[in-house]
C-alpha positions as CSV (number, residue, x, y, z in Angstrom):
1,M,157.6,181.5,-38.1
2,K,159.2,185.0,-38.3
3,L,158.3,185.2,-42.0
4,A,154.7,184.4,-41.4
5,V,154.3,187.0,-38.7
6,E,156.0,189.7,-40.8
7,A,153.9,188.7,-43.8
8,L,150.7,189.2,-41.8
9,Q,152.0,192.6,-40.5
10,H,153.4,194.0,-43.7
11,P,151.9,192.0,-46.6
12,M,153.2,194.4,-49.2
13,E,156.8,194.4,-47.9
14,A,157.1,190.7,-47.1
15,R,159.2,188.5,-49.4
16,Y,156.6,185.8,-49.2
17,S,152.8,186.0,-49.3
18,P,150.8,184.6,-46.3
19,S,149.6,181.7,-48.6
20,T,153.1,180.8,-49.5
21,C,154.2,180.9,-45.8
22,A,151.2,178.7,-44.9
23,L,152.2,176.3,-47.7
24,I,155.8,176.1,-46.5
25,I,154.6,175.5,-42.9
26,S,152.3,172.8,-44.1
27,L,155.0,171.1,-46.1
28,L,157.4,171.3,-43.2
29,A,154.8,169.8,-40.9
30,I,154.2,166.9,-43.3
31,L,158.0,166.4,-43.6
32,H,158.3,166.4,-39.8
33,C,155.5,163.8,-39.5
34,I,157.1,161.5,-42.0
35,T,160.5,161.9,-40.4
36,R,159.1,161.1,-36.9
37,I,157.3,158.0,-38.2
38,F,160.5,156.6,-39.8
39,S,162.7,157.6,-36.9
40,R,160.5,156.0,-34.3
41,T,160.1,152.9,-36.4
42,L,163.9,152.5,-36.9
43,T,164.8,153.4,-33.4
44,L,162.2,151.2,-31.7
45,N,163.0,148.3,-34.0
46,A,166.6,148.6,-33.2
47,A,165.8,148.5,-29.5
48,R,163.8,145.3,-30.0
49,I,166.7,143.7,-31.9
50,I,169.1,144.8,-29.1
51,E,166.7,143.2,-26.5
52,F,166.5,140.0,-28.6
53,R,170.3,139.7,-28.8
54,I,170.9,140.4,-25.2
55,R,168.2,137.9,-24.2
56,N,169.8,135.2,-26.4
57,D,173.3,136.1,-25.0
58,L,171.9,135.8,-21.5
59,F,170.3,132.4,-22.1
60,Q,173.5,131.1,-23.8
61,R,175.6,132.3,-20.9
62,L,173.2,130.6,-18.4
63,T,173.4,127.3,-20.2
64,K,177.2,127.4,-20.1
65,L,177.5,128.2,-16.4
66,D,178.1,125.3,-14.0
67,L,176.3,124.2,-10.8
68,S,178.4,126.5,-8.6
69,Y,176.7,129.6,-10.1
70,F,173.2,128.3,-9.8
71,S,173.8,127.0,-6.2
72,S,174.4,130.6,-5.2
73,S,171.7,132.3,-7.3
74,R,167.9,132.3,-6.9
75,S,165.7,131.4,-9.8
76,G,163.4,134.3,-9.2
77,D,166.3,136.8,-9.4
78,I,167.4,135.3,-12.7
79,I,163.9,135.5,-14.1
80,S,163.6,139.1,-12.9
81,R,166.7,140.0,-14.9
82,F,165.3,138.3,-18.0
83,S,162.1,140.3,-17.8
84,N,162.2,143.6,-15.8
85,D,165.9,144.4,-16.2
86,L,165.8,143.6,-19.9
87,T,162.7,145.8,-20.4
88,N,164.5,148.7,-18.7
89,V,167.4,148.3,-21.1
90,R,165.0,148.2,-24.1
91,M,163.3,151.4,-22.9
92,L,166.6,153.1,-22.6
93,T,167.9,152.0,-26.1
94,G,164.5,152.7,-27.7
95,F,162.4,155.6,-26.3
96,G,165.4,156.9,-24.3
97,C,167.8,157.2,-27.2
98,M,165.1,158.5,-29.6
99,S,164.1,161.2,-27.1
100,A,167.7,162.1,-26.4
101,I,168.4,162.5,-30.1
102,N,165.2,164.5,-30.6
103,T,166.1,166.8,-27.7
104,V,169.6,167.4,-29.1
105,L,168.3,168.2,-32.5
106,I,165.6,170.6,-31.3
107,Y,167.9,172.3,-28.9
108,S,170.6,172.8,-31.6
109,A,168.1,174.1,-34.2
110,A,166.1,176.3,-31.8
111,V,169.1,177.9,-30.0
112,T,170.8,178.5,-33.4
113,M,167.7,180.4,-34.7
114,M,167.4,182.3,-31.4
115,I,171.1,183.4,-31.7
116,R,170.5,184.6,-35.2
117,I,167.6,186.8,-33.9
118,H,169.4,188.3,-30.9
119,P,172.5,186.6,-29.2
120,W,172.3,188.5,-25.9
121,L,168.6,187.7,-25.5
122,T,169.4,184.0,-26.2
123,I,172.1,184.0,-23.5
124,W,169.7,185.5,-20.9
125,A,167.0,183.1,-21.9
126,I,169.1,179.9,-21.5
127,L,171.0,181.1,-18.5
128,P,168.9,179.0,-16.0
129,F,169.7,175.8,-17.9
130,P,173.3,175.3,-16.7
131,I,172.0,175.7,-13.1
132,M,169.4,173.0,-13.9
133,I,172.1,170.7,-15.4
134,L,174.3,171.0,-12.2
135,I,171.3,170.1,-10.0
136,I,170.4,167.1,-12.2
137,K,174.0,166.0,-12.2
138,K,173.9,165.8,-8.4
139,V,170.5,164.0,-8.5
140,S,171.5,161.4,-11.1
141,H,174.0,159.6,-8.8
142,R,171.3,159.0,-6.2
143,L,168.8,158.0,-8.9
144,F,171.2,155.2,-10.0
145,H,171.5,153.8,-6.6
146,R,167.8,154.0,-5.8
147,S,167.0,152.4,-9.1
148,L,169.4,149.6,-8.4
149,Q,167.8,149.1,-4.9
150,A,164.3,149.0,-6.4
151,Q,165.4,146.4,-9.0
152,E,167.0,144.3,-6.3
153,E,163.8,144.4,-4.3
154,L,161.8,143.5,-7.3
155,A,164.1,140.5,-7.8
156,H,163.5,139.5,-4.2
157,L,159.7,139.8,-4.8
158,S,159.9,137.7,-7.9
159,S,162.0,135.0,-6.1
160,Q,159.6,134.8,-3.3
161,A,156.6,134.5,-5.6
162,E,158.3,131.8,-7.7
163,E,159.3,129.9,-4.5
164,T,155.8,130.1,-3.1
165,V,154.2,128.8,-6.3
166,S,156.7,126.0,-6.4
167,A,156.0,125.0,-2.8
168,V,152.3,125.6,-2.8
169,R,151.5,121.9,-1.9
170,L,153.9,122.0,1.1
171,I,152.5,125.4,2.2
172,K,148.9,124.1,2.2
173,S,149.9,120.9,3.9
174,Y,151.3,122.8,6.9
175,C,148.6,125.5,6.8
176,R,151.2,128.2,6.3
177,E,149.2,130.4,3.9
178,E,148.9,133.3,6.3
179,Y,152.6,133.2,7.1
180,F,153.7,133.4,3.5
181,Q,151.1,136.1,2.8
182,G,152.7,138.1,5.6
183,E,156.2,137.5,4.3
184,F,155.2,138.4,0.8
185,G,153.5,141.6,2.1
186,K,156.7,142.6,3.9
187,T,158.8,142.2,0.8
188,A,156.2,144.1,-1.2
189,E,156.3,146.9,1.3
190,R,160.1,147.1,1.0
191,Y,159.7,147.3,-2.8
192,L,157.0,150.0,-2.4
193,K,159.3,151.9,-0.1
194,H,162.2,151.9,-2.5
195,N,159.9,152.9,-5.4
196,L,158.4,155.8,-3.5
197,R,161.9,157.0,-2.6
198,L,162.7,156.8,-6.3
199,A,159.5,158.6,-7.2
200,R,160.2,161.4,-4.8
201,L,163.6,161.9,-6.4
202,R,162.1,161.8,-9.8
203,G,159.5,164.3,-8.7
204,L,162.3,166.7,-7.9
205,V,163.7,166.5,-11.4
206,I,160.6,167.6,-13.3
207,P,160.0,170.8,-11.2
208,V,163.6,171.8,-11.7
209,M,163.1,171.4,-15.5
210,A,159.9,173.4,-15.4
211,A,161.6,176.2,-13.3
212,A,164.4,176.5,-15.8
213,T,162.0,176.8,-18.7
214,G,159.7,179.2,-16.9
215,S,162.6,181.4,-15.9
216,G,163.7,181.6,-19.5
217,T,160.1,182.6,-20.6
218,L,160.0,185.4,-18.0
219,V,163.4,186.7,-19.2
220,V,162.2,186.7,-22.8
221,L,158.9,188.5,-21.9
222,F,160.7,191.2,-19.9
223,M,163.9,191.8,-22.0
224,G,162.3,190.9,-25.3
225,G,159.5,193.3,-24.7
226,R,161.9,196.1,-24.0
227,L,163.9,195.3,-27.2
228,V,160.7,195.5,-29.2
229,I,159.8,198.8,-27.7
230,S,163.3,200.2,-28.5
231,N,163.0,198.8,-32.0
232,S,166.1,196.6,-31.5
233,I,164.1,193.7,-32.8
234,T,160.8,193.5,-34.7
235,L,157.6,192.1,-33.4
236,G,158.0,189.2,-35.8
237,D,161.5,188.5,-34.2
238,F,159.9,188.6,-30.8
239,V,157.1,186.2,-31.7
240,A,159.6,183.9,-33.5
241,F,162.0,184.0,-30.5
242,S,159.1,183.1,-28.1
243,G,158.1,180.3,-30.4
244,Y,161.6,178.8,-30.5
245,L,161.8,179.1,-26.7
246,A,158.4,177.3,-26.5
247,M,159.8,174.5,-28.6
248,L,162.4,173.9,-25.8
249,V,159.7,173.3,-23.2
250,W,158.8,169.7,-24.1
251,P,162.4,168.5,-24.7
252,T,163.4,170.1,-21.4
253,A,160.7,168.2,-19.6
254,V,161.6,165.0,-21.4
255,M,165.2,165.4,-20.2
256,G,164.0,164.4,-16.7
257,W,162.3,161.3,-18.1
258,I,165.4,160.4,-20.1
259,L,167.6,160.8,-17.0
260,T,165.3,158.4,-15.1
261,L,165.4,155.9,-18.0
262,A,169.2,156.2,-18.2
263,Q,169.7,155.5,-14.5
264,R,167.2,152.6,-14.5
265,G,168.8,151.2,-17.6
266,A,172.3,151.6,-16.2
267,A,171.2,149.8,-13.0
268,S,169.5,147.1,-14.9
269,M,172.5,146.7,-17.2
270,S,174.8,146.3,-14.3
271,R,172.6,143.4,-13.0
272,L,172.6,141.8,-16.5
273,A,176.3,142.2,-16.6
274,G,176.4,140.0,-13.5
275,I,175.2,137.1,-15.7
276,L,177.0,138.1,-18.9
277,G,180.3,138.5,-17.1
278,A,180.0,135.2,-15.1
279,E,182.5,132.5,-16.0
280,S,182.0,128.8,-15.6
281,T,184.6,127.0,-13.4
282,V,184.1,123.9,-15.7
283,V,185.7,124.8,-19.0
284,D,187.5,122.8,-21.7
285,Q,191.2,123.2,-21.8
286,P,192.7,124.6,-25.1
287,D,194.2,121.2,-25.9
288,A,191.2,119.1,-24.8
289,E,190.3,116.4,-27.2
290,P,187.0,114.4,-27.6
291,I,186.6,110.9,-26.3
292,D,184.8,108.4,-28.7
293,S,184.9,105.2,-26.8
294,F,185.3,103.8,-23.3
295,H,187.4,100.7,-22.5
296,S,189.8,101.3,-19.6
297,G,187.5,102.3,-16.7
298,I,187.5,105.1,-14.3
299,E,190.4,105.8,-11.9
300,A,190.7,108.3,-9.0
301,H,194.0,109.4,-7.5
302,D,193.8,111.2,-4.1
303,L,190.6,112.8,-5.2
304,S,189.4,115.7,-3.1
305,F,186.7,118.4,-3.4
306,S,185.4,121.2,-1.2
307,Y,182.4,123.5,-1.3
308,G,184.0,126.7,0.0
309,D,185.7,125.8,3.3
310,T,183.8,122.6,3.7
311,K,185.7,119.5,2.5
312,I,183.3,117.0,1.0
313,I,185.6,114.4,-0.5
314,N,188.9,113.9,1.3
315,G,191.7,112.2,-0.8
316,I,190.0,109.0,-2.0
317,S,191.5,106.6,-4.6
318,F,189.8,103.8,-6.5
319,H,189.8,102.0,-9.9
320,I,186.5,101.0,-11.6
321,Q,187.0,98.5,-14.4
322,A,185.1,99.0,-17.6
323,G,181.9,96.9,-17.4
324,E,182.0,96.8,-13.6
325,T,178.9,97.6,-11.5
326,L,179.9,99.6,-8.4
327,G,177.6,100.5,-5.5
328,I,178.3,103.6,-3.4
329,T,176.7,104.1,0.0
330,G,177.4,106.0,3.2
331,D,176.0,108.5,5.7
332,V,174.2,111.6,4.5
333,G,176.8,114.2,3.5
334,S,179.6,111.7,3.0
335,G,180.2,112.8,-0.7
336,K,178.2,110.2,-2.7
337,T,176.4,112.7,-4.9
338,T,179.4,114.9,-5.2
339,L,181.5,112.0,-6.5
340,L,179.0,111.3,-9.3
341,R,178.9,115.0,-10.2
342,L,182.7,115.0,-10.5
343,I,182.7,111.9,-12.8
344,A,180.1,113.7,-15.0
345,R,182.3,116.8,-14.7
346,L,179.5,119.0,-13.4
347,L,181.9,120.3,-10.8
348,P,185.5,121.6,-11.3
349,I,188.4,119.2,-10.5
350,S,192.1,119.6,-10.4
351,D,194.3,117.9,-13.0
352,G,195.5,114.4,-12.3
353,M,192.8,113.5,-9.7
354,L,190.4,111.7,-12.0
355,C,191.0,109.7,-15.2
356,V,188.4,108.3,-17.7
357,D,189.6,105.6,-20.1
358,G,193.2,106.3,-19.1
359,R,193.0,110.1,-19.8
360,D,192.8,113.0,-17.4
361,I,189.2,114.1,-17.3
362,N,190.3,117.7,-17.8
363,S,191.9,116.8,-21.1
364,I,188.6,115.5,-22.5
365,T,186.0,117.8,-24.0
366,T,183.0,118.1,-21.7
367,T,180.5,117.5,-24.5
368,S,182.0,114.2,-25.6
369,L,182.5,113.0,-22.1
370,R,178.8,113.6,-21.1
371,R,177.6,111.8,-24.3
372,L,179.1,108.6,-22.9
373,I,177.2,109.0,-19.6
374,G,173.6,108.4,-18.6
375,Y,172.9,110.3,-15.5
376,V,170.0,110.1,-13.0
377,P,170.3,112.9,-10.5
378,Q,169.0,112.8,-7.0
379,E,166.4,115.5,-7.7
380,T,164.3,114.4,-10.6
381,F,163.3,117.1,-13.0
382,L,160.8,116.7,-15.8
383,F,159.9,119.1,-18.5
384,S,156.3,120.2,-19.0
385,R,156.0,118.1,-22.1
386,T,154.9,114.6,-23.1
387,V,156.2,111.3,-21.6
388,A,157.9,110.5,-24.9
389,D,159.6,114.0,-25.1
390,N,161.0,113.6,-21.5
391,I,162.3,110.0,-22.1
392,G,163.7,110.8,-25.6
393,Y,165.3,114.1,-24.4
394,G,168.6,114.5,-26.2
395,I,168.2,111.7,-28.8
396,T,167.1,112.0,-32.5
397,G,166.9,109.8,-35.5
398,E,164.4,107.5,-37.2
399,H,164.6,104.8,-34.5
400,A,164.0,107.3,-31.6
401,E,160.5,106.0,-30.9
402,D,161.6,102.4,-30.6
403,A,164.4,103.5,-28.3
404,V,161.9,105.4,-26.1
405,V,159.7,102.3,-25.8
406,R,162.6,100.1,-25.0
407,A,164.0,102.5,-22.4
408,A,160.6,102.7,-20.7
409,G,160.5,98.9,-20.4
410,Q,164.1,98.8,-19.0
411,A,163.0,101.3,-16.3
412,G,159.9,99.4,-15.4
413,F,157.8,102.2,-16.6
414,L,156.1,100.7,-19.7
415,D,153.1,99.3,-17.8
416,D,152.4,102.8,-16.3
417,V,152.6,104.4,-19.7
418,E,150.3,101.9,-21.3
419,A,147.7,102.7,-18.6
420,F,147.8,106.5,-19.4
421,P,144.9,107.6,-21.7
422,A,147.3,109.2,-24.2
423,K,150.1,106.7,-23.5
424,F,153.5,108.2,-24.6
425,E,151.8,111.4,-25.6
426,T,150.5,112.1,-22.1
427,Q,151.5,115.5,-20.8
428,V,153.3,115.2,-17.5
429,G,152.6,118.8,-16.4
430,E,154.9,121.3,-14.9
431,K,157.8,119.4,-13.2
432,G,155.9,116.2,-13.7
433,V,153.0,117.2,-11.4
434,T,150.7,114.6,-12.9
435,L,153.0,111.7,-12.0
436,S,153.8,110.0,-8.7
437,G,157.2,110.2,-7.1
438,G,158.0,106.6,-8.2
439,Q,156.8,107.3,-11.8
440,K,159.1,110.4,-12.0
441,Q,162.1,108.3,-10.9
442,R,161.4,105.5,-13.4
443,L,160.9,108.1,-16.2
444,A,164.3,109.6,-15.2
445,I,165.9,106.2,-15.3
446,A,164.4,105.6,-18.8
447,R,165.8,109.0,-19.9
448,A,169.2,107.9,-18.7
449,V,169.3,104.6,-20.5
450,V,167.6,105.6,-23.8
451,G,170.8,106.7,-25.4
452,N,172.5,103.3,-24.6
453,P,175.4,105.0,-22.8
454,P,178.5,102.9,-21.8
455,I,178.6,104.7,-18.4
456,L,175.6,104.9,-16.1
457,L,175.5,107.1,-13.0
458,L,172.4,106.4,-10.8
459,D,172.0,108.7,-7.8
460,D,169.5,107.1,-5.4
461,P,167.2,106.1,-8.3
462,L,164.9,103.9,-6.2
463,S,164.2,106.0,-3.2
464,A,160.6,106.7,-4.2
465,V,159.8,103.2,-5.6
466,D,157.9,100.6,-3.7
467,A,159.3,97.1,-3.0
468,G,157.4,95.4,-5.8
469,R,158.3,97.9,-8.4
470,E,161.9,97.9,-7.1
471,E,162.3,94.2,-7.9
472,E,160.9,94.7,-11.4
473,I,163.2,97.7,-12.1
474,L,166.3,95.9,-10.8
475,N,165.6,92.9,-12.9
476,E,165.3,95.0,-16.1
477,L,168.3,97.2,-15.1
478,G,170.3,94.0,-14.4
479,K,170.0,93.1,-18.1
480,F,171.0,96.6,-19.1
481,Y,174.1,96.6,-16.8
482,S,175.7,93.9,-18.9
483,G,178.9,95.3,-20.5
484,R,178.4,98.7,-19.0
485,T,180.1,100.6,-16.3
486,V,177.5,101.4,-13.6
487,L,177.8,103.5,-10.5
488,I,174.8,103.4,-8.3
489,V,174.4,105.5,-5.1
490,S,171.8,104.4,-2.6
491,Q,171.0,104.0,1.1
492,R,169.0,100.9,0.3
493,V,171.2,97.8,0.1
494,S,168.6,96.1,-2.1
495,A,169.8,98.4,-4.9
496,F,173.2,96.8,-4.8
497,R,172.2,93.2,-5.5
498,D,173.8,93.2,-9.0
499,C,176.9,95.1,-7.9
500,D,180.4,93.6,-8.3
501,R,181.9,95.8,-5.7
502,I,180.7,98.3,-3.0
503,I,182.4,101.4,-1.6
504,V,181.3,102.8,1.8
505,L,182.0,106.5,2.3
506,K,182.4,108.1,5.7
507,E,183.1,111.8,6.1
508,G,184.4,112.0,2.6
509,A,186.8,109.1,2.8
510,I,186.5,105.4,1.8
511,A,185.8,103.5,5.0
512,E,185.2,100.1,3.3
513,Q,185.3,98.7,-0.2
514,G,185.1,95.2,-1.6
515,A,182.6,92.6,-2.9
516,P,179.2,92.5,-1.1
517,A,179.9,89.1,0.5
518,E,183.3,90.2,1.7
519,L,181.9,93.3,3.3
520,L,179.2,91.2,5.0
521,L,181.9,88.8,6.4
522,Q,183.9,91.8,7.8
523,G,181.0,92.8,9.9
524,G,181.7,96.5,9.5
525,L,179.6,99.5,8.4
526,Y,178.1,97.8,5.4
527,A,177.1,94.7,7.3
528,E,175.6,96.9,10.0
529,L,173.6,98.7,7.3
530,C,172.3,95.4,5.9
531,S,171.3,94.3,9.4
532,R,169.3,97.4,10.1
533,Q,167.4,97.1,6.8
534,M,166.9,93.4,6.3
535,N,166.6,91.8,9.8
536,A,164.2,92.2,12.7
537,P,165.3,94.6,15.5
538,G,167.9,93.0,17.7
539,T,169.2,90.5,15.2
540,F,172.1,90.7,12.8
541,L,172.8,89.3,9.4
542,S,175.0,86.3,9.9
543,P,178.5,87.0,8.5
544,E,179.2,83.2,8.5
545,N,176.6,82.6,5.9
546,P,176.1,85.6,3.7
547,S,174.5,83.5,1.0
548,Q,171.3,83.5,3.1
549,S,170.9,87.2,2.4
550,P,167.8,87.8,0.2
551,V,169.8,90.4,-1.7
552,F,173.3,88.9,-2.3
553,S,174.7,85.5,-3.0
554,A,178.2,84.5,-2.0
555,P,180.6,84.4,-4.9
């Protein structure tokens, strides 16, 4: 720049002609353009790769976490971290890092050239910048906290939107549209409030940057002009110095944007670290070994479990023989579902409390244990795929299609599938929206039995099935029970007709256990439950002749 100005002022004395200077400037501009293209491509590609790897790490971590984590986390908040927070991190590692490197290079080159022209003028020109840095340092801490608050509110907004969409049928049934609109509006207002506070703080940064740059320009005009008049520097030096100072204007303005990106990225990364740093409470011990077969049954020794300070299972002991069918019933909250989850090792358990096939459950690898188990949870979840995909979930091989058809028949679901236009290729919709409650449960049962597991855990599998369908399903499942260990949880005594033994839980403890006919003769809780469900009001199932029960026959 200086050479070009001097060449125009003193063409005979200049070392380079104007055309040579113009050619050099053009070549430098082309080189700058090529460098920027490659630098932006490399930096932004690197940011995308970082985003890709963090997203994969997040998903892998989520799949390894246990039920305890998800019971205390909201789906919308997790989704917000996967989308908004991850985008902020990508912006920081992409545009943020690229702009920061660009700012450092421009500052280093420009300030070096300015010092070569006149050191003292350079010092006066950049004197406002340290003051700017001190102000920004004070602002940055508040920017981080406000960014974090804004991200948390966005997570609340996402959670509320996800929850509302999931419950839209219930909302419409109770005419609560206006209420949820109001609740969503309140959350959106809080999110807007936090973003406006963040915007006001960001608005303070940019004027500070502009003031620092403007002050430097005024100093150069005043002091640089006096130096030109006194012949301390040439006019070319002055023009070049002003040009170098002008080069600092955009990087200085960008510094405010970089600061905002850095604080948003740091806030988002701290939220992502909450998932990446979470540890599952159900982990394999270092000496855990796989289990390949099941012959000796399931045994509990003073088994206890608590959710926080609430004790759900209180010191129960039992032994389930291999091939035995066990019914489990009891009041709501008595620990029935928790017991099945402990056997499937979905919840943490202390050593020595539960043994499978004669081995402590904690000494068995989780993957091999769950491969032996077919599990029908209380809350049926279906993937937004075909019927065949949902039933055959988790099995592969050339005979997978035959296994799917056989499992559908065993669950009493085959007639329904045959009635569908696309049969097994019918799309069930999101969470099985196109199926009835009973069809969802029967599909879940088919999914549990398709792998031919030696252990079958059924958590209230017939709650949404009508009486006629129940009879058909029980007949088919009765054939499947043969030679398998089955635990079935239900409030309906009709589900226990093929059970060898029944356990009645009350407040986390075993109140009764024994064969169905024995429990009827005792006239206790189980007999009372049978009476309420199977006899007319005011009558009681006769304990003297339990063989008259339409569900059980005396042994």
